[in-house]
Every structure is written in C-alpha cells, then in structure tokens.
LUMKOL-725207 format. One record per residue: residue in three letters; x, y, z of N, C-alpha, C, O in turn. Coordinates in steps of 0.05 Angstrom, whole numbers, plus 5000, padded with zeros to 4 digits. Layout:
% residues N
ALAXYZXYZXYZXYZ ...
//
This chain:
% residues 445
MET430875477721429375717714428975877740428175767760 ASP429476127739429276297763426376357769424576347751 ALA425776427794423076497802422376767789424176937784 PRO419876807782419077067771419777297789419677277813 SER420577517777421377747792418877897803416677847793 SER419378067823417078217834415878407814413578487817 ALA417378467793416278647773414278507755412378637745 SER414478237752412678097735410477967750408377887739 MET410877927777408777797793408977897821411077937832 PRO406677937834406678027862408277827879408077587875 ALA409677937899411277767916409577567931410577347938 THR407077637936405377447951404777197935403777007947 ALA405377197909404976947893406676717904406076487899 TRP408776787918410576587928410176527958411676377970 ASP408176657969407676617998405676408004406076258024 GLY403576377988401476197995401675927981402875907960 PHE400475727994400575457983399175447956400275317937 ASP396875577953395375557928396475717905396275647882 TYR397775947912398476127891400876037874401376137853 THR402275837883404575737868403875467854405675327846 SER401375407852400675147840400975167810400575377797 ILE401774947798401974927769400974657760400674467775 HIS400374637734399774377722402274287708403474427692 THR403174047716405673947706405373657696403573517706 VAL407073577678407173297670409873197679411973317673 VAL409872977693412372857704413072607689411472427686 LEU415572597680416672357667418772247686420672377693 SER418271997695420171857712421271617697419771457686 ALA423871587697425171367682427471247698428771387714 GLY427870987694430070857708430670587696429170477680 ILE433070477703433870217693432269997707432069997731 GLU431169817691429569607703431369397717433669357710 ASN430169277738431569067754434269147764436168997764 ILE434469407772437169507779438269357804440669327806 ALA436469277822437469137846438868867839440968797849 ALA437468717820438668467811441268517796443168367798 ILE441268727780443668797764445968867783448168777779 ALA445369027803447369107823448568867838450968867844 ALA446868667843447768427857449568257840451268107851 SER449368277813450768097796453268227783455068077773 LEU453468487784455768617771457968697791457268767813 PRO460468667783462568777800462269077803461269207785 PRO463069187825462669477830463669667808462269857801 PRO465969617795466869797774464869787750464369997737 GLU463769547743461969527721459269667727458069797710 LEU458369637752455869767761456270067760454470217750 ASP458570157769459070447768459070557739458070767734 GLN460270397721460370477693457570487682456870667666 LEU455870297689453070287679451570537689450170667673 ILE451770607715450370837725451471097713449971277707 SER454071107709455271347697454271387669453671607660 THR454171157654453171177626450271267626449471437609 PHE448671157644445871247646445571547651444071687637 GLN447071637671446871917678447872107656446572307650 GLN450072027643451072187621449172197598448672407586 THR447971967591446071957570443572127576442672277558 MET442672117600440272277608440872577607439172727597 LEU443172657616443872947616444173047587443273267580 GLU445372887570445572967542442872977529442273147512 LEU441172787536438372787525436973047533435573167517 VAL437173117559435773357568436673607553435073767545 ASP439273627548440373847532439073847504438274057494 GLY438873607492437773587465434773657465433873787446 LEU433273567486430473637487430073937490428174047479 ARG431674057506431474347510432074497484430874707478 ARG433974397468434474517442432074487423431774647405 GLN430374287428427874257413425674427425423374407416 ASN426374597444424474777457422274627473420074717476 MET422974387483421174247500421074387528423174467538 PRO418674417539418374577564419174427589417574367606 ILE421774357591422774217615423474427636425274587632 GLY422074417659422574607680424674517700426474657706 GLU424374267709426174167730427173887721425873737707 VAL429673817730430873557725431973457752433473597765 ARG431173217759432273087782433672827773432372657762 LEU436272807779437772577771439072457796440472587810 SER438372197800439372067824439971777817438171617811 SER442571707818443371427813442271327787442971437765 ASP440471127787439471007763436671117755435370997738 GLU435871347765433271457758433471757751435271897761 ILE431671837733431472117726428472197727426772037720 HIS427972437735425272547735425372817720426772997728 LEU423672837699423473087684420673197690418673067688 LEU420673457696418073597701417673787678419173977674 PHE415473747664414773917641412574107651410474027660 TYR413174367649411074557654411574827640413874887633 ASP409474967635409575217621410475437640409375467662 ALA412475597632413375807650411276007656411376137678 GLN409276037639407076227644404976117662403076257670 GLU405175857668403075727683402875837712400675857723 VAL405175917723405176027750403476287751401876317768 MET403976457731402476707730399476657725397776777738 ARG398876467707396076407702394576307727392376387732 ASN395976127742394676027766394376247787392476247802 TYR396376417788396076647807393676817800392176907818 GLN393376867774391077027765388376887771386477017778 LEU388376627768385876477773385176467803382876487810 ASP387276437820386776407848386476677863385276697884 GLY387676887851387477147863389277177887391077007891 PRO388877367905386877577901387777807885390177877885 PRO386077947870383277857865383277657842384977667824 ALA381477467843381377257823380077357797378277527798 LEU381077257774379877327749376977237748376177037761 ALA375277377733372477307730371677347701372977487686 GLY369377237694368077277668369677167645370876957647 ALA369777327623371077237599374077187602375177007590 GLU375377367618378277337622378877077636380876937630 ARG377176997656377676747670377276507651378876327651 THR375176517634374676307615377076277596377976057589 LYS378076507586380376507568382876387581384276227568 THR383376457606385676357620385476057626387475917623 ILE383175967633382775677637383275517612384475307612 LYS382375627589382775497563385775487557386675277547 ALA387275697564390175687559391475477577393375347568 CYS390475447601391675247620391174967608393074797609 ARG388774917598388174647587389774587562390774367558 ALA390074787545391774747520394674697528395874517516 SER395674837548398374787557398674507568400674377563 ASP396674417583396774147595396973937573398473747576 THR395373967552395473777530398173777516399273557511 ASN399274007510401874027497404073897514405873777504 LEU403873927541405873807558405773507557407873377557 SER403373397555403073097554404372997528405772787529 ILE403873127506405073047480408073067482409572887472 SER409073287493411973327496413273107512415373007505 ALA412073037535413172837552413272567538415172417541 LEU411172497523411172247508413372237487414672027484 LYS413672457473415872467453418572437466420372307456 ALA418872567489421372557504421972267513424272177512 ALA419872127521420271847530421271667507422971507511 ILE420171707483421071547460423971617454425571427449 GLN424671867454427471937448429371837470431571767464 LEU428371837495429971727517430671437512432871347515 LYS428571287504428970997499430970957476432670787478 ASN430671117455432371087432435271157438437171027429 SER435671367454438371457462439771237479442071177475 TRP438271117497439470917514440070657498442070527504 LEU438470607478438770357463441470347448442570127444 ILE442570577441445070577425447570647441449570717430 GLN447370627467449770657484451470407481450470187475 ASP454070437485455970217481455169967497455469737487 CYS454169997521453469767537451269607524451369357525 ASN449369737511447169587498447969487470447069277462 LEU449569637456450569547430452169287434451869097418 ALA453769277455455469037461453668807468454168577460 ARG451668857485449868637493448468507469448368267467 VAL447368677452445968567429447868417410447268217398 ARG450268527407452368407390452968117400453567947384 PHE452868087427453367817438450767667444450767497462 GLN448667727429446167577429444767587457443567397465 MET444967817470443567867495441668107491442168287475 GLU439468107506437668327505438968577517440468557535 PRO438268817506439369057518438169107546436068997553 ARG439669267562438569347587436169527582436269717567 GLN433969467595431469617590431269857609432169847632 ILE430170067599429270297615426270307615425070287593 SER425070337638422170367639421570657645423070797658 VAL419270747635418471027638415571047648413870897639 GLY415071227666412371287676411771577672413471747676 ILE409371637663408571917658405871967670403971827665 HIS405672177686403172267698403072567698405072707698 ALA400572677698400172967698398273037720396572887728 GLY398673277730396873367751397873627764399673757753 ARG396673697786397373947799399673907819399573727836 ALA401674077816403874067835404374347846402974537838 TYR406174377864406574627878409574707877411274547884 LEU409974947867412775047866413375197892411775367900 ARG415575137904416475267928419375347925420775237909 LEU420175537940422975617941424375477964423375487987 ARG426575347958428175217979429675427996429975657987 PRO430575348019432175538035434675638021435575858027 ASP435775488001438075577987437375757963439175827948 GLY434875817959434075987937433275847912432175967894 GLN433875587910433175427887430175347889428875387910 ARG429075237868426275167867425974867872427574707863 ARG423774807885423074517887420174497879418574687881 VAL419474257869416674197861415773957877417173757879 GLU413373977889412273767905409473697896408173867884 GLY408573457901405873387894405473107885407472967879 TYR402973017885402272737878403272647851404172417848 PRO403272817830404172727803406972607803407572417788 LEU408772717820411472607821411572327831412972157820 TYR409872267851409971997863408571787845409471567843 LEU406371877832404971677815406671617790406671387781 ALA407971827778409671767755411871567762412471387746 ARG412971597786415071407794413871127798415170927791 GLU411471117809410170857813409570727786409970487783 LEU408670877766408170777739410770657727410670457713 GLN412970797732415470707721416170417731417570267717 HIS415170347754415970097766413969867761414069667774 VAL412169907741410369677735411369537710409769417695 TYR413969547705415069437680414769137677415069027656 GLN414068997699413668707697411268647680410868417671 HIS409568837675407168807658407768877628406068837611 ALA410168967622410769087596410568877574411368647577 ARG409468967551409268797527410368937502411068807482 TYR410569197503411369347479413669537485416069457484 SER413069787492415169997494416370027521418570147523 HIS415069927542415869977570415470267577416770367596 ILE413770407563413070687569410170687579408370617564 PHE409670757604407070737616405971017623407471187633 VAL403471067617402171317623399671277640398471067638 SER398971477655396571457671394071487653394271567630 GLN391771437665389271467650388871757641387971807619 TYR389571947658389272227651390972307627389972427608 VAL393472227627395272287604394272147579394272257558 HIS393471887582392471737559390171887546390071917522 ASP388271977562385872117551386572377537385472437516 LYS388472527549389372777537390572717509389972857490 VAL392372517508393772457483391772357462391872457439 ILE390072177469388172057450386372277438385772277414 ARG385472457455383572667445384972877428383672997411 SER387472917431388773147418390973077398391673257382 VAL391972837397394372787382394072837352395872927339 ILE391672787342391272817314391273107305391473167281 LYS391173297324391173577317393973697318394273937314 HIS395973537324398673637327400473547304400373317296 THR401973727295404173687275403173587248403473727228 GLN401873357247400873247222398173127226397573027248 LEU396573127206393773027209393672717207391572607214 ARG395772597198395772297196397172157219397571917218 GLN397872307239399272177261397372007278394972067280 ARG398471797290396871617306398571527330400971497328 ILE397171477352398471357376396471157387394171207391 PHE397570917393395870707404397170607430399570597433 PHE395470547450396370447476395170177481393170097469 HIS396470027499395369767509394769797538396569877554 PRO392269737547391569767575392569537592392669307584 HIS393269597617394069397637392569467663392369697670 GLU391569257676390369297703392569227723393468997724 VAL393369417739395569367757394769467785392969637788 LYS396169367805395769457833397769687838400169647835 LEU396669907847398470137853397970227882395770207893 ASP400170317895399970427922398970717920400370907928 SER396570757910395571027904394771177929394471417928 GLN394371037951393671167976395271027999395670787997 PRO396071178018397671058040396070828053393770858061 GLY397370598055396170368068394170218051392970028061 ALA393870288026391870148009393070097981394270277969 ARG392569857971393369797944390869777927389169617932 GLN390669947906388269957890388969887861391069947851 SER387069747848387369677820386769917803384870067808 ARG388469957783388170197766388970117738390869957734 THR387670237718388470197690390770387683390470627686 VAL392970277674395170437663395470347634394670137627 HIS396670517618396770477590399670477580401170667585 GLU400370267567403070237555403070327526401370237511 LEU404870507519405070587491405570337474407570197478 ARG403870297454404070057437405470127411407470007404 LEU404470327397405670407372404970697366402970797376 TYR406470827349405871097341406671137312408170977301 HIS405671347300406071387272406071687266404071827273 ARG408171797254408272067245407772277267406072447264 ILE409172257289408872467310411272647311411772777331 GLY412872637290415072837288417572767303418972947312 ILE418172507306420672427319422572317298421972127284 HIS424972437297426972337279428472097292429372117315 ILE428671877278430071637288432671607272432571537249 PRO434971647285437571617270437971327260436771137270 LYS439671307240440171047227441270847247440570607246 GLU442970937266444070747285441970627303442270407313 VAL439870777308437670667324436170457308435470237319 ILE435570507282434270317265435970057263434969837264 ASP438670097260440469867259440269697284440269447283 GLN440069827307439869677332437169537334437069307344 TYR435069667325432469527324432569277306431269077311 GLU433969307283434369077265435568847280434668617278 ALA437768907295439168697309437468577331437568337336 ILE435868737345434168637366431968457355431368257366 PHE430768547333428668387321429768117310428367917311 ALA432168127300433467877291433967687315433767447313 LEU434567807338435067657362432467547374432467327385 ASP430367707372427767637385425467717366424567947366 ARG424567517350422467577330419767647344417967747331 ALA419567597370417067657384416967947394414968027405 ASN419168097389419268367399417768557380418868657361 LEU415168597386413468757369414269047369413869187348 TRP415269147391416069437392418169487371418069687356 SER420169307369422269347348421069317320421769467302 TYR419269127317417969097291416469347282416669427259 TYR414969467301413469707294415269937284414670077265 GLN417569967298419470177290420570127262420770307246 LEU421269867257422469797231420469837208421169947188 VAL418069737212416069757190415470057184415270127160 ASP415170217204414570497200416870627184416370797167 HIS419270557191421670667178421770577148422070747130 TYR421470317143421770217116419370297098419770327074 ALA417070327110414670397093414670697087414070767064 PHE415170867106414671147102417171327101416971557093 THR419471217108421971377106423671267084424471407065 ALA424371007086426170887066424770807040425970777020 LYS422070777042420470687019421370417007421470376983 GLU422170237025423069967017420869767023420869647044 TRP418969747004416569587009417069287010415669147024 ASN419169186996419768906999420668837027420168617037 LYS422069027039422968987067420468987086420368837105 VAL418569157080416069167095414668887094413768787114 TYR414568777070413268517067414768307083413468137096 GLU417368307081418968107095418568127125418167917139 LEU418568367136418168407165415268327173414868197193 ALA413368417157410568367164409968067164408467967181 LYS410967917145410567627143411667497168410467317180 LEU414067577176415267457200413667517225413067337241 ALA412867777228411267847251408567707252407667627273 HIS407367677229404767547227404967247234403167137246 LEU407167117226407466837233407766797263406666597274 ILE409066987277409466957305407167067321406466967342 HIS405867277311403667407324401267417305400567637295 PRO399967197299397767197279395367367288393667427271 GLN395267437314392967597323393767897326392368047339 ASP396067967315396768257316395668397291396668357269 GLU393568557295392168677273393968867257393568917233 LYS395968987271397769177257399469027236399869127214 ALA400468797243402168647224400468567200401468577177 VAL397968497204396168417182395668667164395568637140 LEU395168897177394669137161397169217146396969337124 ASP399569167157402069227142402169067116403169167096 LEU401268817118401168647093399168777073399668777049 ALA396968877083394969007066396169247052395669297029 LYS397769407067399069637055401069557034401369697013 TYR402469337038404369247018402869176992403769246971 TYR400669026995399268946971397969186957397769196932 LEU397169386972395969626960398169776945397669886923 HIS400569776956402869906942403269776914404169916895 LEU402769516912403069376887400469386870400369256848 ASN398469526879395869546865394469266864392869216846 LYS395069096883393668836885391368876905391568816928 PHE389168986894386969086911385568856926384968896950 GLU385068636913383568426926385168306950384068256971 GLN387768256945389468156967389568356990389468277014 SER389868606983389968817003387368827019387368857044 LYS385168807005382568817018382168577037381168617060 LYS382968347029382768107046384368137072383468067094 CYS386768247069388468287093387168487112387168447136 ALA386168707101384968917118382468807132381968867155 GLU380868647118378568527130379368327152377968307172 ARG381568187148382568007169383368167194382968087217 ALA384668397189385468577212382968657228383068677252 LEU380768717214378268797228377068567243375868607264 ARG377368317233376368087248377868047274376767967294 ILE380468117273382068097297381368317317381068267341 ASN380868557307380268787324378168957310378769117292 GLU375668917317373469067304373469367309372069517296 HIS375169457328375369737334377769877321378370107327 PHE378969737302381469837290380670017267380269927244 ASP380570277272379570467252381370497228380470567206 LEU383970437232385870457210385170257188385670307164 ALA384070027195383269827175380969937159380869887134 HIS379070067171376870187156377870407137376870427114 GLU379770567146380970767129382170637104381870727082 HIS383670417109384970277087382870167068383270187044 LEU380770047078378769937061377270147045376370097023 ALA376970387057375670607042377470687019376370746997 ILE380070697023381870767001381770556979381770636955 ILE381670306986381470096966378870116950378870096926 ALA376670166965374070196952374070426932372870416910 ASP375370646939375670876921377070796896376270866874 LYS379270646899380870566875379270366858379670356834 MET377570216871375870016856373270136847371569996836 ARG372970406851370570556843367970436855365870426842 ASP368170356880365870246895365070466915365870456938 THR363370656906362770886923361270806948361770916970 ALA359370616946357770536969359570416991359270477015 ALA361470246983363370127002365170337014365770337038 MET366070526998367770737008366370907029367470957050 ILE363770977024362271127044361870967070362171077092 GLU361270707067360870537090363370527108363170547132 HIS365670497095368170477111368970747124369970757146 TRP368470967109369071227122367171277145367971397165 ARG364671197142362771217165363771067189363671157211 ASN364670817184365670657206368070777219368470767243 ALA369870897202372271027213371571257230372771307251 VAL369571417222368671647237367271557263367671677284 PHE365771337262364471227286366571147307366171197330 LEU368771017297370870927316372671147324373871137346 SER373071347308374871577314373471837307374271977288 PRO371471917323369872147316371372407317370472607304 GLU373572427331375072677332377272697311378972877312 SER377172517291379172537270378172727248376172667235 PRO379472947244378573127222378972997195377373057176 VAL380972827192381472697166379172517159378172517136 ASN378272347178376072167172373572317166372072237148 ASN372972527182370472677176370672817149368672817135 PHE372972917142373273057116372872857093371472917074 ASN374172627096373972427074371172317071370272257049 LEU369772277094366972197092365372417078363672347061 GLY365872667084364472887071364972887041363072927026 LEU367472847033368072837004366572616990365472646969 ALA366572377003365272146991362272196987361172126967 LEU361072317007358172367006357572576984355572556970 LEU359272786982358872986961359072866933357572926915 LEU361072686930361372556904358972386898358372336874 ASP357572286919355172126915352672296914350472186917 ASP352972556912350772746910349072766936346772846935 GLN350272686958348972716984349972976996351572977015 VAL348873196986350073466991349873547020351973627031 ASP347573527032347273617060349073457079350373577096 SER349073197076350673027093353673077089355173097108 GLY354473107063357273157057358173417068360373437080 TYR356573627065357273887076357573877107359373997118 HIS355773727120355773697149358473587158359673697177 PHE359473377146361873247155364373407149366373407164 ILE364373557127366573737122366673967143368774047152 GLN364374067150364274277170365074157197366274297214 GLU364473907203365273777227368373757228369573797250 ALA369573687206372573677205373773947211375773967226 LEU372474167201373474437206372974517235374474677247 ARG370774417247370274487275372374357293373374487311 ILE373074107287375073967303377874097299379374137318 TYR378474167275381174277268380874507248381174457224 PRO380374747258379874977240382175027220381675117198 GLU384674967228386875017210386974827186388574867168 TYR385274627186385174437164384674577137385674497116 SER383174797137382574937112384975057099384875127075 GLU387175087114389675197103391474987091393475047078 TRP390774737094392474517084391974487054389674497044 GLN394174437039393874417010392074177002390574196983 VAL392273957017390673717010387773787012386173676997 PHE386973957031384174037034383274197010381174146999 ARG384874387002384074566979384174416953382474466935 GLU386074236950386174076925383673906922382573876901 ALA382773786945380373616944377873776937376273686921 LEU377674016949375374186942375474276913373374296900 ASN377874336904378074426876377274206857376074256836 GLU378073956864377273726847374273696847373073636826 LEU372973736870370073726871368773936854366873886840 ARG369974176854368874396838369074326808367174386793 ASN371374216800371674146772369673936763368973916740 LYS368773766782366773566776363873666779361973526775 GLY363573926787360974036791359573936816357173936818 LYS361173846836360073726860360473906885359773816907 LEU361674136882362374306905359974486913359174646896 PRO358974456937356874646946357874936947360174986953 ALA356075116941356875396940357975496967359675666968 LEU356975376989357875457015360775397021361975507039 LEU361975217005364775147009366675296990369075266991 GLU365575456972367175596952369275776965371575796955 ASP368575896988370376087000372975957011374876097017 TYR372875697014375275557025377475507005379675437012 ILE376875556979378875526958380175796953378875976942 HIS382575826962383976086962385676126937386576346932 PHE386175916922387875946899387075736879386075526886 GLU387675796853387275596832389675406830391975496832 ILE389075156827391274956825391774896796389974826781 ASN394274926787394974886759394574596751395074526728 
//
C-alpha cells in the first residue's frame, strides 16, 4: 500500500514520530520445532518444506485479501510469516488526533470511537485469518502424507497481539512498521509447548476485545472460547515476567468456510489421536450444523467423552444430540452434567432454558436464561430471550427491561426476522407491551 499523497494528508504527517502511529494487530506464525526438524531432514527435504510453507502462506494472503481483510504489510522469512492488519484510514485518524492542530470536542470523540471500532474489527479479522492459515497448512501434501502414514501433521503455531505501532518510510521508498506489538506477537507464537487445542495464542488485550465484541459480528449465535495459560515471556529487556496468554479453544458460527478436504483431514487426525480435542470440535460443528448428520455427532461425542470425561463441550454435544431426538430428560441430564464440570458454561444454561421451554416449565426457563445473562451479560440473544420469557410470565416491566438491554447492546437486532417473529408471537398471545409495538415492521403470514 502506498503512502498517502500530499493531497490527502499534510506532508508533515510523515515527519514526526507520533503522527505516523497506528493501531495494528500483528499475526505471527511459523513451523513448530523447526530447529529439530532442520537437524533431522536432508537439505533437499528441508528446502521443500520451507518452500511449501512460503507458497501456502502467499496463496493464503491472496485469499484473505480477496475476502477484503485489512492486511497492510506481509513479512515472509524462511519458516515464519508476519501479517499486519490495520485500517488504511487509521493513519489519517491518528494524524487528526495528534495534530497540529489536534481535534477537539465532538469530532475528537467521534474519531476515537472509530479508532476503537477499527481495533476490534482487526482483532476478529486476525483470528479468522489464523484459523484459515491452520486449515490451509493442514491439507498440504506434506501433511496429508504424514497423516496417511500414521504420523501427526507438522504443526504451525500462531501468535496474535494488538497495539500501537509506527509507520515509517524506508530509504528505498517502501514502508516499514515498527513497535512492540510485532515482538510480542512473535513471542506468543513461540509458546507452543503449552498448547492443548488450536496452537493459536492471543494476548490478554486481543482476548478481551474478541470476548466483548464477537457476538455482535456476523451472526448472533457465534461463540469463541479460549483456554488461559500462565507463561513466562521476555516482555522487558533483561526480565522474564509471567503473563496470561489465551489459546483459542473452540469457535462456532464466525463465518469461516471449511472445505471438505479439511474436514476429511480432521477425520483422519481424530482417528489417529482420539485425544485431539481441536479436531473433535471441528468435526462436531461440521456434522451438527452443516452436514446435519446427528448420528455422527453422537458417535464423535461418545468417543470424546470417554477420553475426556471432564470436557464440558463433549457432554453438551451429547445433550444436543438427545434434544434433536426430543429426548428431553436425557438431554437435560447431560446439560446439567456439563454445568457440574464447568459452572461458568453459559451455553449449558441456554440449552437447559430451551429444554424447559419445550417441557413448558416457565419458572425453570426464566431461571436458566437469568443464569445465562449473568454469565454472559453482553449477549443480546440471552437478554432478549430472558425478556421474552418474563413477558410470557406477565412480568412486564422486567421483560421490557431485558429486551431494551438486548437492543442497547446490539441496536441492529430489531431488524432481524427472528426478533420480529418473536414479538409478533407475543402480540398474538396478548403479551406484547405497547412500547414494543413499533419494532414490528411487517405482518408475518
């Protein structure tokens, strides 16, 4: 990307240290244990491995850019790649904030809000890119052959961090980006010895951004879960400090297409290693919500639960299978077991609320939606469903409050068909408060 022209930005924006600052998200990825691999492979095979890695990464970057992901810079060196995600307008916004003259008043508030929204979108984009990176690498010939011969695929680890960096012009006229986010992302990439799931690690800052905002992007039912690790990082020169980093554990409905060959490879990996929960999560999500093969879901969940009896997700998958068969009592018992394993697992409360609704147990339904809201207060879906349950129970003021809370969190929710259908059903039952009438924009046949 070329530097902004003098017509769009004062030339002095490129002169000062502060005026070229941007908020960027850095994705750093590389082949794990590359030193040991290099020591064990003949030079031609090592060269082929590195060439495959680099070709795969370059093709991935092209694909990500076709998805309109905001990738500003790419650094590719041997077995590592660094992607810098930033908004092209961020340079101008920071110039306006820093001045001279600096923005003030309402314009400054508006610009800061735009910076923060961009920062959040960059974090989501980088996480999606990391998942696609892992999937692309998984189906390269070198990994297909390894799995075929009963060996684990070569792993890629990923580190993601966000923060303030500085854009400078190199002597050759190209752009360079410098700053702490680049170094911490690379450091996160190298904590793979702690990996238990995806081998995708994010900093606390990125974790918090994603958790607070993910439910407002693309679909209202999407979820992302992380697993915390306490690791020692060289976060300051001469000092090793303990820091919490978060490994992506599982995700659901965040808008990533997984090709069939990737699913096939996950099938082979899970058959090779039944303890591989990351592969299990990918397979169950595919068979439950894409292929709609619920017998396959049951088969996978039973296997995972036998090996990982304390994995609450595997137990909840069994609950979903029984709910699909309308076996409410069995489904309820499984969901309750998932909660005993992890009392903070809000998805289990959501599931139990759905069962209570089907069993016409209004009190239990309200209780579980309340618990879901308590555990995930920024979920518009949970707030809305609690509001509906309260209105059906003639608790008008409380019900109205939680529906308004859902709209506060996600104003666009009122445009979703599921929202309007639910309100229309309330109206047909004579349970819709007059203050919500305006949200029904059309009659449903």
